[in-house]
C-alpha positions as CSV (number, residue, x, y, z in Angstrom):
1,M,-44.7,170.7,-35.9
2,D,-43.9,170.6,-39.6
3,G,-44.9,167.7,-41.8
4,E,-41.5,166.2,-42.1
5,R,-40.9,166.3,-38.4
6,E,-44.3,164.8,-37.7
7,Y,-43.6,161.8,-40.0
8,M,-40.2,161.4,-38.4
9,H,-41.9,161.2,-34.9
10,L,-44.4,158.7,-36.3
11,A,-41.6,156.5,-37.7
12,Q,-39.9,156.6,-34.3
13,A,-43.0,155.7,-32.5
14,D,-43.5,152.8,-34.9
15,Q,-40.0,151.6,-34.3
16,H,-40.5,151.8,-30.5
17,I,-43.7,149.8,-30.8
18,V,-42.0,147.1,-32.9
19,E,-39.1,146.9,-30.3
20,L,-41.5,146.7,-27.4
21,R,-43.5,143.9,-29.1
22,D,-40.2,142.0,-29.5
23,D,-39.3,142.6,-25.9
24,I,-42.7,141.3,-24.8
25,A,-42.2,138.2,-26.8
26,R,-38.8,137.6,-25.3
27,Q,-40.1,138.2,-21.8
28,W,-42.8,135.6,-22.3
29,Q,-40.1,133.2,-23.4
30,I,-38.1,134.0,-20.2
31,I,-41.2,133.4,-18.1
32,Q,-41.8,130.0,-19.8
33,E,-38.2,129.0,-19.2
34,L,-38.3,130.1,-15.6
35,S,-41.6,128.3,-15.1
36,Q,-40.2,125.1,-16.5
37,G,-37.2,125.3,-14.3
38,G,-39.3,125.9,-11.2
39,Q,-37.8,129.4,-10.7
40,P,-39.7,132.3,-9.1
41,L,-41.7,134.3,-11.6
42,H,-42.5,137.5,-9.7
43,Q,-39.8,139.7,-11.2
44,A,-40.3,138.4,-14.7
45,I,-44.0,138.9,-14.5
46,S,-43.5,142.4,-13.2
47,M,-41.2,143.2,-16.1
48,L,-43.8,141.8,-18.5
49,T,-46.4,144.1,-17.0
50,L,-44.1,147.1,-17.3
51,L,-43.4,146.3,-20.9
52,K,-47.1,145.9,-21.7
53,D,-47.9,149.2,-20.0
54,H,-45.1,150.9,-22.0
55,L,-46.5,149.4,-25.2
56,R,-50.0,150.8,-24.5
57,I,-48.4,154.3,-23.8
58,M,-46.5,154.2,-27.0
59,E,-49.6,153.1,-29.0
60,R,-51.5,156.0,-27.5
61,H,-48.6,158.3,-28.3
62,R,-48.5,157.0,-31.9
63,A,-52.2,157.6,-32.2
64,S,-51.8,161.2,-31.1
65,I,-49.0,161.8,-33.6
66,L,-51.1,160.3,-36.3
67,D,-54.0,162.6,-35.3
68,V,-51.7,165.6,-35.7
69,V,-50.5,164.3,-39.1
70,Q,-54.0,163.8,-40.3
71,K,-55.2,167.2,-39.1
72,S,-52.2,168.8,-40.7
73,N,-52.8,167.0,-44.0
74,F,-56.5,168.0,-43.9
75,K,-55.6,171.6,-43.1
76,G,-53.0,171.7,-45.9
77,R,-55.5,170.4,-48.4
78,A,-58.1,172.9,-47.3
79,E,-55.6,175.7,-47.6
80,I,-54.7,174.6,-51.1
81,K,-58.3,174.3,-52.1
82,T,-59.0,177.8,-50.7
83,Q,-56.0,179.3,-52.5
84,S,-57.1,177.6,-55.7
85,L,-60.7,178.9,-55.4
86,S,-59.5,182.4,-54.6
87,Q,-57.2,182.4,-57.6
88,H,-60.1,181.5,-59.8
89,G,-62.5,184.0,-58.4
90,G,-64.3,181.6,-56.1
91,F,-63.9,183.9,-53.1
């Protein structure tokens, strides 16, 4: 993955996480409304569980993308430093 693409994937993961957090908040609201109305909660709670699971998956995915970005940045800095030293007779 190149740097620009990695940052694009990171931004997409961030957006998905924001959307999932909003979905979870809405689902809690639905559960509260159903509860107040005496409605069955099983499906709403199941949906909330799925949303939370999806959020955890996306957070792990984001962490893996961030790890790639950080390793890429470290590798890039090391290559620049190596090139600089070799140009100045350091190697």
